[in-house]
ROTORLO-128226 format. One line per field, with one value per residue (C-alpha): x, y negated, z; residue number from 1; residue in one letter. Coordinates in steps of 0.02 Angstrom, whole numbers, padded with zeros to 5 digits, m for minus. Layout:
BEGIN
xx = c(X, ...)
yy = c(Y, ...)
zz = c(Z, ...)
num = c(NUM, ...)
residuo = c(A, ...)
// end
This chain:
BEGIN
xx = c(m00157, m00196, m00127, m00020, m00159, m00283, m00164, m00129, m00317, m00339, m00199, m00265, m00439, m00360, m00250, m00388, m00529, m00645, m00675, m00704, m00540, m00444, m00512, m00455, m00282, m00263, m00341, m00474, m00663, m00748, m00835, m00665, m00591, m00738, m00710, m00527, m00579, m00716, m00591, m00469, m00606, m00646, m00462, m00453, m00610, m00702, m00748, m00604, m00705, m00859, m00951, m00995, m01105, m00947, m00807, m00749, m00671, m00563, m00635, m00527, m00484, m00434, m00327, m00236, m00204, m00149, 00035, 00068, m00020, 00075, 00240, 00204, 00159, 00310, 00427, 00361, 00383, 00559, 00607, 00545, 00641, 00800, 00791, 00769, 00913, 01030, 00978, 01022, 00847, 00824, 00922, 00811, 00657, 00639, 00472, 00424, 00275, 00220, 00073, m00016, 00050, 00229, 00197, 00123, 00250, 00415, 00444, 00429, 00588, 00681, 00630, 00675, 00853, 00855, 00796, 00927, 01063, 00982, 00892, 00890, 00800, 00611, 00518, 00352, 00246, 00121, 00020, m00076, m00198, m00130, 00043, m00016, m00059, 00102, 00207, 00111, 00146, 00334, 00332, 00243, 00366, 00257, 00391, 00577, 00562, 00427, 00421, 00299, 00260, 00382, 00316, 00291, 00415, 00497, 00618, 00709, 00816, 00753, 00818, 00741, 00692, 00636, 00471, 00333, 00242, 00055, m00016, m00190, m00260, m00394, m00515, m00513, m00695, m00675, m00640, m00466, m00459, m00573, m00458, m00282, m00175, m00199, m00010, m00009, 00086, 00007, m00171, m00239, m00346, m00477, m00521, m00591, m00700, m00863, m00806, m00846, m00685, m00633, m00585, m00521, m00616, m00616, m00495, m00369, m00224, m00237, m00414, m00341, m00209, m00342, m00453, m00309, m00250, m00423, m00460, m00296, m00357, m00519, m00648, m00706, m00698, m00859, m00868, m00907, m00842, m00744, m00628, m00530, m00402, m00256, m00230, m00413, m00418, m00315, m00423, m00584, m00515, m00462, m00639, m00707, m00779, m00686, m00515, m00407, m00255, m00127, 00059, 00158, 00237, 00071, 00019, 00013, 00140, m00007, m00142, m00289, m00317, m00206, m00073, m00046, 00046, m00075, m00054, m00014, 00100, 00057, 00196, 00232, 00400, 00438, 00559, 00620, 00624, 00665, 00682, 00829, 00941, 00902, 00993, 01118, 00991, 00869, 01006, 01062, 00886, 00862, 01023, 00966, 00794, 00869, 00991, 00870, 00696, 00613, 00477, 00448, 00438, 00505, 00336, 00254, 00397, 00381, 00193, 00222, 00332, 00182, 00135, 00068, m00110, m00119)
yy = c(01682, 01497, 01421, 01265, 01174, 01216, 01150, 00991, 00963, 00987, 00866, 00736, 00739, 00719, 00574, 00483, 00522, 00551, 00681, 00542, 00452, 00617, 00668, 00501, 00524, 00699, 00652, 00788, 00786, 00788, 00956, 01030, 00966, 01035, 01206, 01204, 01160, 01292, 01425, 01371, 01377, 01554, 01601, 01515, 01595, 01435, 01258, 01135, 00973, 00904, 00795, 00626, 00487, 00387, 00508, 00672, 00734, 00887, 01038, 01135, 01253, 01106, 01031, 01196, 01212, 01033, 01035, 01198, 01136, 00973, 01064, 01180, 01036, 00935, 01083, 01111, 00927, 00920, 01083, 01015, 00852, 00945, 01058, 00910, 00819, 00967, 00982, 00799, 00746, 00626, 00546, 00601, 00535, 00425, 00441, 00290, 00282, 00110, 00007, m00094, m00262, m00198, m00141, m00313, m00422, m00345, m00206, m00289, m00392, m00248, m00126, m00247, m00253, m00065, m00019, m00131, m00036, 00137, 00142, 00333, 00354, 00366, 00283, 00350, 00249, 00319, 00175, 00178, 00065, 00104, 00132, 00290, 00380, 00314, 00390, 00554, 00561, 00541, 00664, 00794, 00774, 00679, 00544, 00524, 00356, 00255, 00064, m00018, m00053, 00027, 00204, 00262, 00389, 00420, 00568, 00537, 00390, 00212, 00044, m00119, m00242, m00388, m00464, m00491, m00653, m00673, m00836, m00910, m00950, m01085, m01106, m01270, m01308, m01285, m01467, m01441, m01620, m01561, m01419, m01465, m01581, m01550, m01533, m01371, m01336, m01243, m01209, m01145, m00993, m01052, m01192, m01059, m00974, m01022, m00996, m00830, m00744, m00641, m00480, m00306, m00142, m00068, 00072, m00053, m00094, m00281, m00280, m00236, m00373, m00509, m00439, m00429, m00606, m00683, m00589, m00654, m00829, m00794, m00751, m00616, m00668, m00679, m00584, m00663, m00522, m00362, m00294, m00132, m00206, m00299, m00415, m00468, m00567, m00715, m00719, m00724, m00862, m00962, m00941, m01026, m00875, m00905, m00903, m00748, m00687, m00603, m00561, m00710, m00602, m00570, m00753, m00793, m00923, m01033, m01040, m01160, m01179, m01218, m01106, m01122, m01035, m00970, m01016, m00908, m00834, m00664, m00545, m00360, m00274, m00180, m00037, 00085, 00262, 00438, 00615, 00668, 00708, 00598, 00632, 00510, 00430, 00395, 00326, 00207, 00142, 00114, 00013, m00085, m00128, m00181, m00295, m00377, m00375, m00546, m00563, m00751, m00813, m00987, m01056, m01002, m01070, m01237, m01242, m01212, m01366, m01481, m01567, m01462, m01465, m01415)
zz = c(m00293, m00317, m00477, m00480, m00573, m00435, m00303, m00405, m00419, m00231, m00187, m00311, m00230, m00058, m00114, m00208, m00086, m00232, m00369, m00496, m00462, m00452, m00622, m00695, m00619, m00693, m00862, m00847, m00843, m00673, m00709, m00755, m00593, m00494, m00573, m00517, m00339, m00338, m00394, m00259, m00127, m00182, m00164, 00006, 00075, 00121, 00076, 00067, 00067, 00149, 00023, 00099, 00029, m00013, m00043, 00032, 00194, 00223, 00313, 00437, 00293, 00185, 00321, 00345, 00158, 00125, 00183, 00089, m00068, m00065, m00038, m00186, m00302, m00247, m00270, m00446, m00491, m00423, m00508, m00673, m00649, m00598, m00750, m00867, m00783, m00805, m00986, m01010, m01061, m00916, m00774, m00630, m00544, m00390, m00301, m00196, m00079, m00021, 00039, m00095, m00033, m00055, m00234, m00272, m00185, m00133, m00259, m00431, m00409, m00328, m00464, m00603, m00536, m00500, m00675, m00756, m00662, m00673, m00842, m00851, m00684, m00692, m00548, m00487, m00364, m00239, m00166, m00002, 00087, 00260, 00335, 00423, 00260, 00184, 00324, 00310, 00124, 00151, 00295, 00186, 00043, m00081, m00100, m00077, 00012, 00096, 00097, 00214, 00397, 00519, 00554, 00733, 00800, 00632, 00638, 00476, 00422, 00428, 00364, 00425, 00288, 00397, 00453, 00327, 00366, 00338, 00272, 00271, 00099, 00099, m00047, m00143, m00095, 00093, 00132, 00201, 00266, 00405, 00458, 00404, 00298, 00111, 00087, 00183, 00344, 00489, 00542, 00706, 00668, 00793, 00671, 00554, 00684, 00598, 00418, 00330, 00273, 00123, 00211, 00167, 00181, 00357, 00308, 00238, 00355, 00318, 00387, 00557, 00539, 00518, 00655, 00780, 00739, 00758, 00918, 00987, 00943, 01037, 00904, 00783, 00599, 00500, 00336, 00168, 00056, 00085, m00049, m00062, m00182, m00102, m00251, m00257, m00093, m00159, m00317, m00216, m00106, m00259, m00326, m00170, m00077, 00086, 00171, 00177, 00273, 00159, 00153, 00088, m00048, m00138, m00157, m00344, m00405, m00456, m00322, m00334, m00147, 00003, 00081, 00269, 00410, 00543, 00726, 00814, 00681, 00610, 00557, 00536, 00519, 00359, 00332, 00200, 00268, 00210, 00273, 00380, 00230, 00080, m00083, m00157, m00275, m00134, m00021, m00158, m00179, 00009, 00013, m00140, m00072, 00095, 00005, m00118, m00038, m00039, 00092, 00076, m00104, m00140, m00196, m00032, 00073, m00015, 00018, 00203, 00223, 00245, 00410, 00552, 00616, 00800)
num = c(1, 2, 3, 4, 5, 6, 7, 8, 9, 10, 11, 12, 13, 14, 15, 16, 17, 18, 19, 20, 21, 22, 23, 24, 25, 26, 27, 28, 29, 30, 31, 32, 33, 34, 35, 36, 37, 38, 39, 40, 41, 42, 43, 44, 45, 46, 47, 48, 49, 50, 51, 52, 53, 54, 55, 56, 57, 58, 59, 60, 61, 62, 63, 64, 65, 66, 67, 68, 69, 70, 71, 72, 73, 74, 75, 76, 77, 78, 79, 80, 81, 82, 83, 84, 85, 86, 87, 88, 89, 90, 91, 92, 93, 94, 95, 96, 97, 98, 99, 100, 101, 102, 103, 104, 105, 106, 107, 108, 109, 110, 111, 112, 113, 114, 115, 116, 117, 118, 119, 120, 121, 122, 123, 124, 125, 126, 127, 128, 129, 130, 131, 132, 133, 134, 135, 136, 137, 138, 139, 140, 141, 142, 143, 144, 145, 146, 147, 148, 149, 150, 151, 152, 153, 154, 155, 156, 157, 158, 159, 160, 161, 162, 163, 164, 165, 166, 167, 168, 169, 170, 171, 172, 173, 174, 175, 176, 177, 178, 179, 180, 181, 182, 183, 184, 185, 186, 187, 188, 189, 190, 191, 192, 193, 194, 195, 196, 197, 198, 199, 200, 201, 202, 203, 204, 205, 206, 207, 208, 209, 210, 211, 212, 213, 214, 215, 216, 217, 218, 219, 220, 221, 222, 223, 224, 225, 226, 227, 228, 229, 230, 231, 232, 233, 234, 235, 236, 237, 238, 239, 240, 241, 242, 243, 244, 245, 246, 247, 248, 249, 250, 251, 252, 253, 254, 255, 256, 257, 258, 259, 260, 261, 262, 263, 264, 265, 266, 267, 268, 269, 270, 271, 272, 273, 274, 275, 276, 277, 278, 279, 280, 281, 282, 283, 284, 285, 286, 287, 288, 289, 290, 291, 292, 293, 294, 295, 296, 297, 298, 299, 300, 301, 302, 303, 304, 305, 306, 307, 308, 309, 310)
residuo = c(X, X, X, X, X, X, X, X, X, X, X, X, X, X, X, X, X, X, X, X, X, X, X, X, X, X, X, X, X, X, X, X, X, X, X, X, X, X, X, X, X, X, X, X, X, X, X, X, X, X, X, X, X, X, X, X, X, X, X, X, X, X, X, X, X, X, X, X, X, X, X, X, X, X, X, X, X, X, X, X, X, X, X, X, X, X, X, X, X, X, X, X, X, X, X, X, X, X, X, X, X, X, X, X, X, X, X, X, X, X, X, X, X, X, X, X, X, X, X, X, X, X, X, X, X, X, X, X, X, X, X, X, X, X, X, X, X, X, X, X, X, X, X, X, X, X, X, X, X, X, X, X, X, X, X, X, X, X, X, X, X, X, X, X, X, X, X, X, X, X, X, X, X, X, X, X, X, X, X, X, X, X, X, X, X, X, X, X, X, X, X, X, X, X, X, X, X, X, X, X, X, X, X, X, X, X, X, X, X, X, X, X, X, X, X, X, X, X, X, X, X, X, X, X, X, X, X, X, X, X, X, X, X, X, X, X, X, X, X, X, X, X, X, X, X, X, X, X, X, X, X, X, X, X, X, X, X, X, X, X, X, X, X, X, X, X, X, X, X, X, X, X, X, X, X, X, X, X, X, X, X, X, X, X, X, X, X, X, X, X, X, X, X, X, X, X, X, X, X, X, X, X, X, X, X, X, X, X, X, X)
// end
């Protein structure tokens, strides 16, 4: 029979997409992690991963095992938390899955308020690059609640949080007088057709957001740099690499370049969603995030009040 440690190792490699990152997450050596996976493959009767030049992919055997492995790991974690709660050593755990832009922008303020009112509840975050993997994680029981783009055909409960607006960040060395008023305002995306952009990696959901917006404006954006880290795009733009399109909530309070609203506007709807029967703790958090989520920070709203460029 597979051990819980073997299943935890397997799930970590799946979630991280890499043996190296999974080993870091579990605080083990990579050879030790590989031994756990090898033992599990022997128990399962076949390879669980195909090794790729940049990461790993699940084999059919791995895909068949994944939901059962995740359920076993989740059950063990929840059993441990429940036992500690009954014993009075902790107040429970809330597991939140989200996309990276939500953990950078929306959640910090919400969690600050939540923690002040629920100091005995431990919060665990599971962050994802794409809304599809986020929804799958909630569906498979990895988290109690998901916060991110509205999932397609969700069968559990769902609470709308509003529309997340994307803004264009322009580097300080672009010569914004040629494309828009320095005070900010609006900018037609077509004016940036010949400018190389700071973009996200192809498997990042925000890469699709930029591509769709530019194609709607009639062009395909050029690439200056691609990053896998959501928070890095504004930093690269501020350093003068090129413009970027990011959620308003992740723009730093102090930004060296110019903040503008793209024309046509670019938005996506966000939601907090759970399984069909969330527990009381999860339901309270969903109500709290719906009540206190800030999708447009004051400093970004102020920057967008400049004159429009059509």
